N, C-alpha and C positions, 0 to 999 in steps of 0.2 A: 262895934264895927271896927274899931280900933284894935284891940283883942284879935279878930279874925285876920287882919291884914298883917300884925305882927306874926301871929303866928306860921302864916304862907310866906313870909319873906325868911323869916326863919328857917323853912324846910328850903327854901328855895338856895339859901346860902351853904346848907347843909349837902346837898345835893350836888351843888356846885365845887365844893372842897373834895367830896368822894370822887367826882368824874375827873379833877386833877390828879389825885394820889392814881386811880386805876389807870388815867394815858401816861403815868412815869412808867408802873410795871408794865403796860403792856408793851411799852418803847423797849424797855429791857427785853421782855421775852421775844420780839420782831428780831431784836439784835441775834438774840440765842437761835432761832428759826434760820435765819440768815448765815449764821456760821456753819449749824449743822447742813444748809445747803451746798453750800461751798465745800464742806467733805463730801457728800455724794458726790458733786461734780467732779471731786478729784478721784475718788474712788471708782464711779461708772463705768470708765473706757476700758479698766483692768477687768474687771468682771465680764460683760462684754466680749472683749477678746477672748477670755480662758473660757466661756462656753461656746465661742466658737472653733477653737481649740479643739476642743471635747468634740463638737462634731466632726471636723475636719478629717480627724483621729480615725473616726469613725467609719467613714468616706474610704481612707485608704484600708483598712481592716478589710472593709466589703470588696474592694477592688481587686486587692491581693486572691483572695478569694475566689472572686469570678474570673480573673486572669488564670488562674489554674485550672478551672473547672473548664473555660472554653477551649484549651488546649490539649487536654487529657484524651481524648479521643474516644473509642468506642469500647476499647477494653479496660478502661480502668474509671473504677468509681470515683466521681468528683475530683480525677487527679490525685489521688491516694495508692494508686497502683494496687487493687484488690482482687484483680483478675475477673472481674464480673463487669457485665455490659451497663451503660451508664446513658448513653445516648441513643434511644430508640431500641432497648432491651429486647422486644420481641422480634428484630429483625437484625442482621448484621450482614452487610453487604461482600465478606470475605466469609471464605470457606476453607477446609481443609487447611494444606500446607502454609497458606497465605495468612490464614486466621491465627495459626500458631506466631508467624514473624510478627504482624501487626501487633500482638499481645505481648509479643516481648519487647518489639520496640516501644511500646507504650508505657509497658514497664520501667524500662532505663528510661525514656525520656522524663516522665514524672518524677523519680528518681534522681534525676540529676538536677530537675529543679526544685527539689523539695527545700533545700536550703532556703533560695528565696521566698517560700510559702512562710516556713517556720520563722525564718527571721524577720519577715514583716509583719505575721501575725504579733509577734511578741513586742517587738518594736512598738507599734502602733498602740497596742495596749498598755504597753509600760508609760508611752507617753500620756495619752488621754487618763490613765489613773493617777500619774501624779500630778498633771493639768489639774484634776478633780480636785486632789487633796490640798493645794495650793487656792485653790477658789474657795472651798469650803475655810479654810484656814483665817484666810484674807477678808473674809466678809464681817469686819468688825468697825466701829468707829476710828476714827484717824487720830486722837489721842489713846486709842488702846492698842497701834499697831507696834510691833516689837522691829529695832533696827536691825536685829538677826533675822529673822523672819523675809523682811523686804530684801534685804544681801543675799539670801539664801534663795529667793524668788528669782532676783534677777540673774543670780546664776545660773539657777536652771534654765532659764527662758534662753539665755547666751548658750547654753550649751545644746540644749532641745533644737534650735535655730541650725546653727553648727552639724549637729547630728543628723539632722531630716535631709540638710545639702547632700552631707556626704555617703548618707544609709541611698539614697535616690541615684546618685552616680553609681555606687557600688550595685545598686538593684539590676540598672539598665545595662551595666556591664557584665555581669552576671549572664544575663537573658542573652544578651547578643553572645556571647562566650558559647551558651549551649546552644542555641538557634546556626550557630557555625559547625557543630559538629557532624560526624557521618552518619550518626544514629538519628538525627533531625532530618537530615537530607535521605537518605534512605525512607523513613516514615512519611515523608512529604511526598516521596515517590508513588508511594504504594498507594496511599489516598488518593494522588491526583489522578491513578488508573481509573478510578471508581467514582470520580466527578467531583472529589472534595478536595476544593482548593482551597479553603479555611484552613487546613492545617499546613500551612506552609511555617519557612523557616525566617519569619520576619516578625519584626516586635508586633504585638498584638495591640487590638484597642485598649484590653485590660490592662496591659503592661505599661501605655502611655497614659494612662488613667493614674494608674499609682504614679507615676513621675510628678503629673500635673497637680495632684492633690499633693503629692509631696512637698512638692515647692511654696505651694500655698501654704502650706502648714508651717514651713521654715521661714515665709514673709511674716506670719501671724505672729511667730515667736518672738522674732527681731522686733517687731512694734511693740509687744508685750514689754521687753527689754527695754525701750524707751521710754515706756509710760513707768515702768518701775523706776528707774533713774528720777524721773520727775517726781513721783510719790515718795521718794526718798529725800527730795530737796525739800518737798512739802511739809514733809513730816519735821523734819530738822528746823524749817523755819518756824512752825508751828510749835515745838516745843522751846526755841529758842525766846519766842516773843512771850511764852505763858512764862519762862522763868524771869524774865525780865520783870512783864507786870507782877509777878509774887514779889520777888526781891529788892524793887525799886520804892524806897522810901517816898521821894519826890512824888511819884505817882498815887501813892496811898494818901498822902497828905494833900493832893492837888483833889481829886476825886473826895474825900471829904470835905475839904473848904466849899467845893463845889457843891455837894449835898446840903452844908448848914446855908448856903446862901441861897440855896432854893428854898430851902425851910424857912428862914427868916423873910425872904421874899412871900411865901404863902401866906405867913401870920401876918404881914403889914398888909397884904391884899385883903386878908380876910377882919383884920379891924377897920379898915377905911370900908371896906363894907357895911359892918355895923354901924358905923358913926353915920354912913350914907341912909340906912335903914332907921336909926335912931332920929335921924332929921325929917325923914319923911311921914313918921309916924308923928 
């Protein structure tokens, strides 16, 4: 009977010591997980902003094409000036000399607006592609990020935001100049005779949408610039802290003494438990 009690108590003490060791290791693993979660919280807003920037660039691209198609007229396929009917191709409200005049005016009008279309498409595609590149390259833990990459990302965000503001202003200014030409006014009068008042010489809804999404993209890039500056500061603080912890002998001696103190404490506690067990037995 005494032997059974002794075996049960010894098993209990061994389990308790193992639980103590596991508790210490789990504490360190919890600290590591907390550090990783802090890194994710630092990098999470930047990734979300880049994803939204790509979506807004795609919306700008769609609005540029839609704006050109909406003012292309009956005799210009999609605003490209190909000379075929694009709107209600089975029926044309114009005939004879009027048809030839409208076709010529549509061709001239779409050619005058061509720099807006090609420039807007090229700019939005380039911005979306570069943003996607930075999104993929920056998808790393905070300790693996390079300062040169972060500096380049900050410069790109600042330049992209400034370029979007400038591009929106130039786009709307160029559209207003095209709408104030004699070609646009003659075209508007010809379409108005047949009851088509949508072909007027004012800024259309598609052009306004291009400006709206362009300003939204500029705001997003400026916000990404601020987040990038904060990320640089976080990486610098992380590396300086890691370097101090690695090269500081006092901290190493302190950590070693703390570990030795815990080991001595656990050993004395175990011996005390064994003595208590012997007394009970």
